[in-house]
N, C-alpha and C positions, 0 to 999 in steps of 0.2 A: 801782144794779141792784141786786137782790137774788140770791143765789145760785142760786134755784130758776131765774131769769130767764137766768142764765149757762150752766146746766149744759147746756139746749137748744142751746147752739152749738157743743160738744164731739161730732162724729158718731165712727163706730168708724173710717170713714179717716182721720179724724185721727191718731186714736191708731196706728194702724196705718202709715201713713206718719210719725210719730216714732219709732216701735220701728224700722222699717227705717233711718230717718238713725240713730239710736242704734246698730244693730247695724254698720253701714260704719265710724261713728265707731272702737266699741269693737277692730274689728282692727287699724284702723291705731294706736289707743291703748295694747292691750293689746300690741302687739309695739314700743311705746317705751317702754312701764313696763319689759319685760322686759329690752331692753338697758339702762336704767338701772338696774333692779334686783342686775343680775350684772356688769355692766361700769363701770358708775357713769358711762355716756355720755350726754349730754341730746342726741340727734342730731336737730338740725335739719333736716338733709336727708329725714328721713321723711314729709315732707310732697311731696316731688319723686318718691320712692318711690312714693307711693299713686297720684299722677299718670303714673308712667313705668307702673305696673301693666294702666293704663288703654290707655295707649295702645297698648304692647304685642298687649295684647287685642284691640282693634283692628283692628291689621295683622294678626294671624295668621286673625281671621276673615274679613277681607275677601282677603287674599292669600294664604293657607294651607291653611286647613280650614276650611269651613261648618259650624263644631260650637262654641257658646259656650262650652261647658265644658271641652272640650280647652284653647282657646285661651285660658280662666281661668288655668288650670293651668300652662301655657306663661308666662302673662305673671308669674303668681306667683314660680314657679323662674327666671324670668329675671331680675327685680328681687331672686330672694333672691343669685344669680351675682353682681349689681353691688355689692349691700351688704357681700357677704364681700373682695370686691375691694377694696372702699374702706378696709373695716374691717382687712384684709390688708396694704395697701399704703402707709395714712396714719394710721391712729388707732392702729396698736399699737405706733406710733414714741410715741407722745406720753403712754402708762399712767404712765411713771418720771418723768416731768417734774415740776418745782416747782408751776408753774402749770399744771399738767395739763388742768385744767374751763376754763378761758381759752382755753387752744389748739383743747383740742376743739371750744368754741362755734363757733371761728373758722376752722377746718377743717371741719366741715360745714357750716357757711355758705356756705363755699365753694364748697363740692359741691351746696348748693341750688343756686347761680348757674349751673354748669357743667351739671347736669343741664336745667334750665329752657331755656338758650341749644340745649343738644344737641338738645331736644324741639323747638324753636322751627325748628331748622337742617334737620330730617328731616322732622316733620310739617306745618310751618309757624304760623303764630298765629292759624290760623283751629279752628272747633269742628265737632265731629265724634259724631256719635252709631249706637247701633245698638237696634235693635228687642231684647227679652227674649226667650230661648228661646223657640220655638215652643210648643212643650208647655205651658210657664208665661205666654205671653201671652194669657190673656183677664182678660174683667173680673170679678170677687165681688161681687156686692151681700150687705150684712149690714146688719141693723138701720137700713134704708133710704139705706146709704153706700155707694158704689160704688168699689173701688180695684182695682188690678191684682195677679192671683194670685203674679207674681213678685218680689212686696214681703214677701210671708209665707214665701217662699222664704230669701230673704234672711235674717229674724228669725231663722226654724230653722237655718239655716249656723253664723251669730255664737252660737246657744246650743250647735250638737254642737262648734264651735270652742274655746269654752270648757268644755265636758267634755273634751275631748280633751286638752286642756293642761295642765286642774289632773291629769287622769292620768298625764302625758309628764311632770308636772312630781314626781309625789310618789309615782308606782308604778315607776318605772322608773331601773335605776344610771343612763343619764345624766343623769335629772331629781335624783337625789342628788348628782350632781357638781356640777351647776348649784347646789345649794342650798348646798350644802358652802363651793363657789368665793364663791358671794357672799356669804358670813357672814364667809371668812377667806382671802385668797387665797394670804397668804403661807404658813398652813398647808396649804395644798390643795396647792402646788408641792410642799412637802417631803414628801409622802405621795406622791408621784408623781403627780399628776394634770399632764396637759399642758397648764396654763393656756392658753397663745397660741390653741393650738388649739380649746379650748373655747370660748373666748372670739370665734373667728369664727364657730363653732357656732352660739353663740347670735343671732350679727349676723345670718347669713343666716336661721335661726329667724324673727327681727324684720321683718325686709326683705320676707320672704314673706309674713308677716303682714298688711304694710303694702299690697304688691304685689297680694294675693287683695281685702284692700277697695277698692282702686282698682279691679281687674278685674268684681267686682261691683257699682259704682257705675255701668259705662259706659252699661246699658240704663238708667238712672234720671234720669241727667243729661248734659247736653252734656259731652263732653271738651276742654278746653282746656291751654292751658300755665298758666292761670290756678288751675287745680283744686284745684293744693297748696295755695295760700297761703291760705287762710281752712280749711281741713280741720285743717292743723299748730295754728293757735291754737285750735282747739277741742279737738285731742287733747291739749294742755298745758293748757286748763283740764280736763277728763278724767282726768287723770292726778295731778293737784293735787286733785282734790274727791276720786277715788277712794283715793288713797294710793300713793307712786311704789311700783314693784315689785311691786302686789298685782294680780291678774289677775280678782280678783273683786270688787275696786273699781275694775278699770279697766269691768267690764260694766254694774257699776251707774250710774257716772260718765255712761258715756256714753247709758246709756236714759235720765238725768233730763236729758240736753244734749238731747239727740233731740227727748223730750217737749217742752222748753221752745223748740226752734227752729220745732216745730209749732204746739202751741198758743197759744203767746205772742203772734202778729200777734192771735190772735182777743179779748187783751182789752188788748193794750196795741197801739195802731196804731202810735203814734209810739214809738222809743226799744226795740221788743221786741228788739232785736238787744245790746244791754245785759243784758239777763236772765240770760247763761249767766255773764258776767262777775261780775255783784253776785251771785249763788252759790255763784261760786268767794272770793269776798271773805268772804262770810258762811263759809261752811268753813273759810277759814284762820284767822279771827278765834277758831272754836268749839274748832275741831279742827286744828292746823295741818299733821297728819301725816295728815288726810284720813282719807276714812270709815273705809277698810282699812288694811292696812300687812303688807308682809311677799309676799318671793317663797314661790309656792307656795298665798298663799290665795286 
């Protein structure tokens, strides 16, 4: 099959769907990357935070206030509080251990199970869904393709988060503390930085981003206890491709994976799920540190 015969298979809707998938992946991956870049913690519970953000948003919309945006903010902040509590109560005690990396993986994986079972206990094992906000719940037709306008909002919010995070890390006093502590924790402590409190703040921020990603996903896919299982795998692929600790890398990697997931089945009907893994392997072979690297980049 020639290239010209393949191109017509790709519609604008497919591109928008891929970018919206990438936008949600970016929100969880950039939080994961930020936490690792500063704290050195690979947080397996991040997928659970994503799922929890979706569930809390659903609960607020259904039972408290009929406003999706308020619910999304509440969901993201609630997940941030949960993440900060986990860091303060459990992960903080592991930083100075000799085998801290293994201990952190075990502890965060344990919290994956705790979060999943808590969700099943509170909400059950069924699937839930909500409609996009009314103001954006309409179809857009462009180039012969039709897609929901809410997907464009999700893409725009992801770009906004990237810009806001970049400004926060590179242009604020707290951001300078984050960059300094990520480079040399001991020197930062000697200079008077309250490193434990800073770590809790960074973990809170990363958890908020994961919760926001889950909240924004609620109108686009069904919410179930399995929601976080696949997304954490995709998030790890994103941060490996983009570079651990890199915000711009997380954005580029997320968009690449989103487009692969959207367009891949049109070219390879069987085995398209393996395309992101193949991309990760290629990047690791060519550039092991990822496409980008470093906090604030």
